[in-house]
N, C-alpha and C positions, 0 to 999 in steps of 0.2 A: 503494499499500500504505499502511497506517495503521502508526503506531509500535509497536502490539502485533503486528501481522503481521510487521513487520520484525525485531522482538525475537525472536518466536517462530522464525521461519525461521533467523536467525543462531544462536539457541541449538541448534536442531536440528542445524545444520551442525557444531557444536562438540560435539556429542554430550551436550548438558545440557537438562534440563527447565527449564521456567520457575521453578519451585520450587528447583532446584538454582542456577540464576542469582541469583535473590533471596537465598538463604542465603549465597552467596559474596560478594554485594554488600553484605551486612549489612543488609537490609530485610526486612520481613515477608514471610513465605513465598509469600502469595496476591497481594501488592500489584500485581505486574506485570500480573495479570489485569485489574486495576481501569483499566489505561491505556486500555481500550476507550471509557470514559466520563470518566476523570479524568486531567488533565495532571499528569505528576510534577514534583516539584522539580528544580531543576538538579541539585543535589548527588546525587540519587537516579538520575537519569538518567546522570550522569558515572560513578557507581559500576557501574551496570549496563554501560555501555559499556566500561569497564576490564575487567570480568570477561570480557567478550565479545571484547575485543581489537580494538574498532572506535571510531570516533570518534562522538561524539554526533549530529554532522551526518549520519552514515551512518544511525544509528537513526532520525533525524528524517525521513529520506528526501530530504534537500537534496543529497547526493551519492551516486554510486554506488561510490566508492572507500571501502573499509572502513577502511583505516587508512594513508595516504599516508605516514606517517612510519615505517611498519614493513614496508615492502615486502620486504625481505630476510627477515624473520622469516615473513611470510605465505607467501612461496616455500618456506621450509623446511618449515613446518607441512605444506603440500601433499606435499612430499617423503615425510614419514613417516606420512601419514594412513593409519590403519587402523580397521577396524571393531570396536569394542569391544563390540557388542551381545550377544555370547554370553560375555562376561566378567562375573562376579558385580558388581553395582553396588558392593558393598563395597571391591573391588579396583581399580575403574576409575580412582579419584582417585589411587591411588598409581601407577598406569601413566602417567597424564597428567602428574604431577608429575615423574616420572623422565625422560619424554620432553621435558617443557619445560626442565628442568634440563640435559639433555644438549644441546638445541638451543641455549640460551643458551650454554653452554660452547663450543660450535663456533663460534658467531657471535663470541664474546669472543676467542677464539684466532685467528680469521680476521682480526680487525681490529688484531692486535698488530703 
């Protein structure tokens, strides 16, 4: 799989479009689509990986492990995975932020 294909797949798993990912990463909205023919800068790739919660190595296809240092969080994400496709797009981000905040609260509390 190419960098673009892996990024698309990962974004879809997270319920995000490539435009959403680009916006959250602070890059031009359509720049990820150019990865089919252009290699992104390291800081751009890192920003996208951070938004998707994976490593740059995962996006580059050098490992199958999305984020070895966040195994607990990945497991928790699977725990509360819900389908937001019927929720209006304007409300999805609020729900995702609330779930992320709650998950981080649980994880922080668990490690005290």
